[in-house]
N, C-alpha and C positions, 0 to 999 in steps of 0.2 A: 033083581040080579044086578051083578056089577057090570057096567059098559066095557066092552072089549077095548083092548090097548090100541091104540092108534097105530097103524102099519107104517113101518119106516119108509120114507120118501126115497124113490129109486136115486141111485148114483148119476150126476150129469154125465153125459157123453163126453168122450175125449175130445179137446180142442182139435180143430182142423185148420188147415193153412190151405192156400191154393199155389198151385204151381204148373205152369204150361197147361191150364185148362182142366186140372182133376185136384181132388182133395185127398189127402191121406192124413191119419193120425199123427201128432207129433210122439216122439219117444217118450215113454212114461217113466222109465227108469234112470234116475240121475245119475247111477254110477256109468251107464252106457254114454250119456251126454258129456260125462267128465273124462271119459277115456277118449272120446272122439276128440274133445278139444285138447287133451293132451297130445294126441298125434298130431294137429295141426300145427302146435307150438313146435314140434320137433322137426318139421320140415325144413330144409335148407330156403334160407331168401331166395327169391327170383334173380336170376342174374340178367342185368339189365344190358341191353343191346350197345356195343360200341359205336357210337356216333361216326360216320365218315369224316375222314379228313380231307384237307385241301388238296394233297397230293392225289387221293383218289379221284376226287372231282375233276382234277384237271387233267388226269389220264382218260378218264371215261369222256371229257371233252372231246380230245383227240381221236379216240376210236369213234366216236359219232360222226365226227367230220370225214374221217377216214371212209367211213360207209358210205356216206352220201358222195364223196368224189370217186369211190370204187363204182356206185352206181352210175357213174358218167360213162363207164365203158359201154353200158346198154345203150345209152342215148348217142353214142357215136356208133355203134354198130347199126341201131336203126337208122340213123341218117344217111348212112353209107350206103345200106341195102336199098334205101329209096332213092338213091341217087345213080344206080349202076343198073345193068341188065340183069333181068331175074336169074339168068343162068349162072350167074357169077356169086348168088347169094350164099352158098354155103361157103365158099371161099373166104368172102369177106368175114363172116361169123366167125370161122376157125382162126383167121389172123387176129381177129380182135381178142379172143381167148387166149391165144399164143403171146399175145402183147402183154397180158397181165401175168401169166405163168413166167415168162422169161423176166419181165423186169423185177418179179419177187426174187429169184434167184441171184441176179447181177446185183440187185439193191443190196441183198444179204453179204453177198461175196465181197464186191469191191464200192459200189456205188455209195451206200451210206458213208464209207470210209473217206473216200474221196471228197465227198461234200461236207464233212466234218471239218472240225477245227485243228483235232489232234496232228501234230507233226508239222504245223505251219507256224514258221516263225516271223511271219511278216509282221505281226503287232508289235515285236520288240526289236527286231534287227532290220526290218524292211526286206527280208529275203522270201522267196517263194511268193506268197500270195496267190497262187494259182490252185492248190488243192491240198486237202488233207492226206496224211500217210499214214495212220495208224487205224488200229480197230478194224481189221480186215477180219471178215467173218463174225464180227460184233464180239470179239474176243479182248478189246482193250483194257478192260476194269471191270470190277464188280459193279460199277455204276450203271453199266449197260444191264445188268439183271433188274433194275428197278421198274415198276410199273410205268412210270412217266416217260423212261427211256424206251421201252418196248413199244408204248403206244404212239412215241414220236418216230419211231422206225415205221411202223405201220403206216401213219400219216404219210410220212416222206415216200414210202412206195407207192401209195395211191396218186401221188402227184408225178412221180416218174412213169408210171403207167399211163396216165392221161396225156403227158407230154409225148409219149412214144406214139401213140394211137394217132395222133394229128395227121401223121405223115401216111399213115394206111390209107386214108380216103383220097389222098392227093394223087397216089400213083394208084388207084383201085384197077382191076382188069388187066394190068400189065406186069406185075413183078411175078416171078415164080415164088413158089412157097420158102424154098431154101435161101433164095437172097433175101426174102423180107425176112426171115429168122435171124440171119446174120446183122442185117440193119438193127434190128431190136437190141440184139446183145450189144452191139457197139454204142447205141444211142444211150440206153438206159445204164450200162456200165462206165461208159468212158467218155462220152459227151456232155449228156446233162449234168452229172455230179460235180465236175468242177464249176459249171456255170453257177450252180447252186452255191458252191464255196465262196467264188468270187462275190456274188450277189447278197447273200443271205448269212455268211459265216463269217470268217476272220480275213476273207480276200481282198482285193485290192479296191474294189468298187462299194465294199458294203457299206451301210450307214450304222450298223451294229457292233462295228468292232472296237475295240480301245486303240488309243494311238492316233496318230493324224490320218485324215480322212481327205478324200477327194473333193475338189468342187467347194473350196471354202471351209473344209473341216465339215462338211455336211454327209458326204457320201451319197450314195445312189438309193433312194428309198422306192422299194418294190414290194409294196406291202403283202401283196398274194401272188404275184407271178405273172403281170403281164409280159414282162421280159424274160423273166427266168425261166418259166415254162412255156408260154404260150410263143414268144417269139423265137425261142429254140426250136419248137417244133415246126413253127412256120417257115422258118429259113432252111431247115432240113427238108421240108416238104418241098418246096420249091426248088431246091438243088436237084432232088431225086426225081421231081417230076420232068425238069428240063433235060436230065441225062437218060431217061427211060423213053422219052418221045411221045407221041400222041396215039389215041386210039383212032380206030376205023371209023370215019364219018365226022371227026372233029371238023371244025366247031359247030356246024350247023345240022349235021345229020345225025346225032347221037341218038339213041333210043330214049324215050320219053320216061321219066322217073315215077316212083309210087310215092304219090304226095302224103298218103296216110302214115307210111314210116317215117317220112321227112318230118312230118309234123310231130309225131310220137317222139322222134329222136330229140328234136329241139324243146320240148317239154320237159323230157328227162334231163337233158343237159341243164336247163335253166334251174331245174331243183335241184341238181348235185352242185352246182356253183354255188349255193348258199354254203355248203360245206367247204368249198374251196374258198372262199373269202371270210366268211364269218369267222369259222374256225381258225384262220391264220392269225387271231390274236394269242395262239397256243395255249393260252390259260383261261378259264371262264371266272374264277374267284378274283373278283375285283374288276372283271374286264366285261363285265355283262353290258355296261353302257356302250363300250366300243364294239361289241359284238352286233348290238341292236342298230347301232348307227351304220354299220357296214351292211346289215341286211335291207336297210332303206335305201342306203345309196346304190347297192346293186340292182335292187329292184328298179329303181327311176332310171339308171342307165341302161339296162336292157330295155325297157319301154321306150325310151328316146330313141335309142338305135332302131329298134323296129319301126316305129312310126317315120323317122327319117328315111330310112332307106325306102319304105311304101311310099312316101311322098315324092321321092324322087324318081321311083319307078313309074309313077303314076303321070308326073311330067312328062316323062320320056316317051311311054307307051300307050298312055292315054287308058290304062287299066292298072289293076293291084297284081304285081306279078308275086306268085307265092314264093319264088327263091329268094327275091330281095326281102321279103317278109320274114322268112326261116333264117338266112343269114344276118339280117338285120339285127336280130336278138342275139346272137352269137357275137356281131360286131361290137354292140353296145356293152355285153358283159366283159369282152376283152379289154375294151378300152377303159372300164371302170375298176378292173381287177388291181391296178397298181395303185390308185390314188384313192379307192374307196373308204379308207380310214380319215383321210384328212381333208376330204372336200365336203361342201354343204350341200343339202340335197338339190339346190339350184345348180349348185356346181356339177353335180352327178347328171343332170339333163344336158347340160350344155356338153359334158364330156361324151356321153352317149350319142348325142346329135353328130359331133364332131367325127365319130368312130363310123357314123353312117357313111358320111361322105368320103371318109379315108378308104372305107370297103368298097364303096360302088367304083371309086377311081383305081383302087389298086387291081379289082376284079378286071375291069376292061383292059388295063395296060397288061396285064398277064397274058389275056386272050391276043390282044395285039402283037405281043411278041413271039406267038406261036407255041405257048407253053400249056399244056393240057392238065389243067389242076381240077381233079373230078369234082370235088366238094367246095373250090374255093377256099381250100386250107390256109394258102398263104395270105389271100386277101382280107381273110377272117382273123388270122392268128399273128402274121408276120408284121 
């Protein structure tokens, strides 16, 4: 008999490929694969995200710095709460919040205009040089609608609020709420802005204006506001404290403060000061080296001020006085704020140490004069 024909070999299984831990067959139909490929070709090309430009980076830099400076309001509040009687805590906190709110409205309405350069002809004719006169309510031109202009307004508002809050601590526990609110309106709307104009704008003392400058055509360099912000607030504080009188028990029988809140307030202020100083470059694109240098000198100035006042207090009292430690940090920060961009690290330490001696001397002088400055605002800032 003829042998049976060999049985045909079974067809090989369809190829498989692995994906996310499981297998499935590849499509067999060439038509389906071709259709899928055609669909892919018809899809629009992906839209690449536009790269951020320099103006956006610089605007964000100002917003970032403004947030840090605004955070200083919390530091001032904690420092003041820790320095007064517990029963006045709510009053102090509400006043600090009102400082920020009143400063925002006044800086928008008139402050930023008086601080700006619009309407000041001092650069060309030598007239005015005191304050700007255009752009009330931010309406001078379409330039104020740019991201950088709005960020600049925000940054300037935080400075105005910080300068105003300096006084609230000096006259703590004595001013009525209405009187303090009126003071905030006047200081943030009509006192502080012209100082800004004269020091940072086109005013008579500015080193950044075109045309002839004072002091051998150099002008006054106040990089981040030792005089513009802190001295303005400090002088206002000593005048207010002198006019309003002293608290019951001054100077030796005042209630003991709360050191936890005082220390917390100092650390918050120190943190916010990096926004105050470093971001005063006003730009970050091309200015990172300057901002980093300012961060270093600011740190060293604060450290030298703290250690300097602690050493002075130890020599006087034979123990470390927490009040000297806390305010020594602020004294060093205020001292280094003006020259922070132009001094060396060693110079920053020397500046902070000098600030420590100035603070201690001023604090003793204010008390000897019979003026009750609850948080040593003038000794630290003025």
